[in-house]
C-alpha positions as CSV (number, residue, x, y, z in Angstrom):
1,M,-146.3,-61.9,53.8
2,A,-144.3,-61.9,51.2
3,R,-140.6,-62.1,51.2
4,R,-138.5,-60.0,49.6
5,R,-135.5,-61.4,47.7
6,R,-132.8,-59.5,47.3
7,H,-130.6,-59.9,44.3
8,N,-127.5,-58.7,43.5
9,T,-127.9,-57.0,40.1
10,G,-124.1,-56.0,39.7
11,S,-122.5,-59.1,38.1
12,T,-119.0,-60.0,38.7
13,V,-117.0,-59.5,35.5
14,T,-114.3,-62.3,35.3
15,A,-110.7,-60.8,35.0
16,Q,-109.3,-61.1,31.5
17,D,-105.7,-61.4,30.6
18,P,-104.2,-57.9,29.5
19,G,-101.6,-59.5,27.4
20,K,-104.1,-61.1,24.9
21,D,-105.1,-57.8,24.3
22,L,-101.7,-56.2,23.9
23,F,-100.8,-59.4,21.4
24,A,-103.9,-58.8,19.3
25,Y,-103.1,-55.0,19.0
26,L,-99.4,-55.9,17.9
27,F,-100.4,-58.5,15.6
28,L,-103.0,-56.0,13.9
29,L,-100.4,-53.4,13.6
30,M,-98.0,-55.8,12.1
31,M,-100.4,-56.9,9.5
32,V,-101.0,-53.4,8.5
33,F,-97.1,-52.7,8.3
34,F,-96.8,-55.8,6.3
35,F,-99.6,-54.8,4.1
36,M,-98.2,-51.6,3.3
37,M,-94.7,-53.0,2.4
38,L,-96.2,-55.3,0.1
39,M,-98.1,-52.8,-1.4
40,S,-95.3,-50.3,-2.1
41,M,-93.1,-53.1,-3.2
42,G,-95.6,-53.9,-5.8
43,K,-95.8,-50.0,-7.0
44,S,-92.2,-49.9,-7.3
45,R,-92.1,-53.0,-9.4
46,Q,-94.8,-51.9,-11.8
47,A,-92.9,-48.6,-12.1
48,K,-89.7,-50.4,-13.0
49,A,-91.6,-52.4,-15.8
50,V,-93.3,-49.5,-17.5
51,E,-90.1,-47.5,-17.5
52,P,-89.6,-46.6,-21.3
53,G,-86.5,-47.5,-23.3
54,L,-83.8,-45.6,-25.0
55,V,-85.3,-44.3,-28.3
56,K,-82.9,-44.6,-31.4
57,Q,-82.5,-41.5,-33.6
58,A,-82.4,-42.0,-37.4
59,Q,-79.2,-40.0,-37.3
60,D,-77.6,-42.8,-34.9
61,R,-77.9,-45.4,-37.2
62,A,-75.6,-44.1,-39.6
63,A,-72.8,-43.4,-37.0
64,P,-70.3,-46.6,-36.8
65,V,-70.6,-48.8,-33.8
66,Q,-68.4,-49.0,-31.1
67,T,-68.0,-52.1,-29.5
68,T,-65.8,-53.7,-26.6
69,F,-65.1,-56.9,-28.4
70,A,-61.7,-57.4,-29.9
71,Q,-60.3,-60.1,-31.4
72,V,-56.9,-60.7,-30.0
73,G,-54.1,-63.1,-30.0
74,R,-53.9,-66.4,-28.0
75,R,-50.5,-65.2,-26.8
76,Q,-52.0,-61.8,-25.5
77,V,-54.5,-63.7,-23.2
78,G,-53.6,-64.2,-19.5
79,R,-54.7,-65.6,-16.4
80,L,-54.4,-64.6,-12.7
81,V,-53.5,-67.7,-10.8
82,R,-52.3,-68.1,-7.1
83,R,-49.0,-70.3,-6.8
84,D,-47.1,-70.8,-3.7
85,G,-49.2,-68.3,-2.0
86,R,-48.4,-65.2,-4.4
87,L,-50.4,-64.0,-7.6
88,F,-49.3,-64.2,-10.9
89,L,-50.2,-63.2,-14.6
90,V,-49.7,-66.3,-16.6
91,F,-49.5,-65.9,-20.3
92,G,-48.7,-69.0,-22.1
93,K,-45.7,-70.4,-19.6
94,V,-44.6,-67.1,-18.4
95,F,-45.2,-66.0,-15.2
96,Y,-45.4,-62.5,-14.1
97,R,-45.9,-60.7,-10.7
98,P,-48.6,-57.8,-11.2
99,R,-46.9,-55.5,-9.1
100,E,-43.2,-56.3,-9.7
101,D,-43.1,-57.3,-13.2
102,F,-45.3,-54.3,-14.6
103,A,-42.5,-52.7,-16.9
104,Q,-41.8,-56.5,-18.1
105,L,-45.3,-57.0,-19.1
106,T,-45.4,-54.1,-21.1
107,R,-42.2,-54.6,-23.1
108,D,-43.4,-58.4,-23.6
109,G,-46.4,-57.1,-25.4
110,R,-48.8,-58.1,-23.1
111,V,-50.4,-54.8,-22.6
112,V,-52.5,-54.3,-25.8
113,N,-52.5,-50.8,-26.8
114,H,-55.9,-49.4,-28.7
115,G,-55.0,-45.7,-29.4
116,K,-55.2,-44.0,-26.1
117,K,-56.2,-46.9,-24.0
118,R,-54.2,-49.9,-22.9
119,T,-55.7,-53.3,-22.0
120,I,-54.8,-56.6,-20.7
121,Y,-57.1,-59.4,-21.4
122,L,-57.6,-62.3,-19.2
123,A,-59.4,-65.6,-19.6
124,E,-61.0,-67.7,-16.7
125,E,-58.8,-69.5,-14.5
126,G,-61.0,-72.5,-12.8
127,A,-58.4,-74.3,-10.7
128,G,-56.3,-70.9,-9.3
129,R,-58.9,-70.6,-6.9
130,V,-58.4,-66.9,-6.9
131,L,-60.4,-64.9,-4.1
132,L,-62.3,-61.9,-5.7
133,A,-60.6,-59.6,-3.4
134,E,-57.3,-60.6,-4.8
135,Y,-58.8,-59.9,-8.4
136,L,-60.1,-56.6,-7.3
137,E,-56.6,-55.4,-5.8
138,T,-54.7,-56.5,-8.8
139,F,-57.2,-54.7,-11.1
140,Q,-56.8,-51.9,-9.0
141,F,-53.2,-51.5,-9.2
142,L,-53.4,-51.9,-13.2
143,N,-56.1,-49.3,-13.4
144,V,-53.5,-46.8,-11.4
145,K,-51.1,-47.4,-13.9
146,G,-53.5,-46.7,-16.7
147,V,-54.1,-50.3,-17.9
148,D,-58.0,-51.6,-18.3
149,I,-58.8,-55.3,-17.7
150,A,-61.0,-57.4,-20.2
151,F,-61.9,-60.8,-19.8
152,A,-61.8,-62.8,-23.0
153,E,-62.3,-66.4,-24.1
154,V,-59.7,-68.7,-25.5
155,E,-61.0,-70.5,-28.5
156,D,-59.5,-73.7,-29.2
157,E,-57.8,-73.7,-32.8
């Protein structure tokens, strides 16, 4: 007699870690996101590269060129420095406090008049260690007074 063997046809499935699937999904999602970002950045760079420049018309060439460069005397070029915790505009060996001595700056000819424009010329001060915020505060005060700031290079004579 033949014996019948019973086999379990249902195979057991080992339990898988659901975190792996979630990690793989997030990884693919991030890859797609970064790919889209790279593609959009490449398009914006290409768009800037092919942007047309200004075309100079023939009648513009005959017009005189206005430039912001000016030749000023050494005595009209100052520096913004910090001494004893205070800011000074220094012209030669004369010290001016921008807020308190503005009228004196004008009387001494440190403010250069160019028609309707008034300008103070400043040279770079390497040793004074003036903060950018202090430059901006001083420039804002002078701008309210109607004075522009221009940086100048002092040439050795």
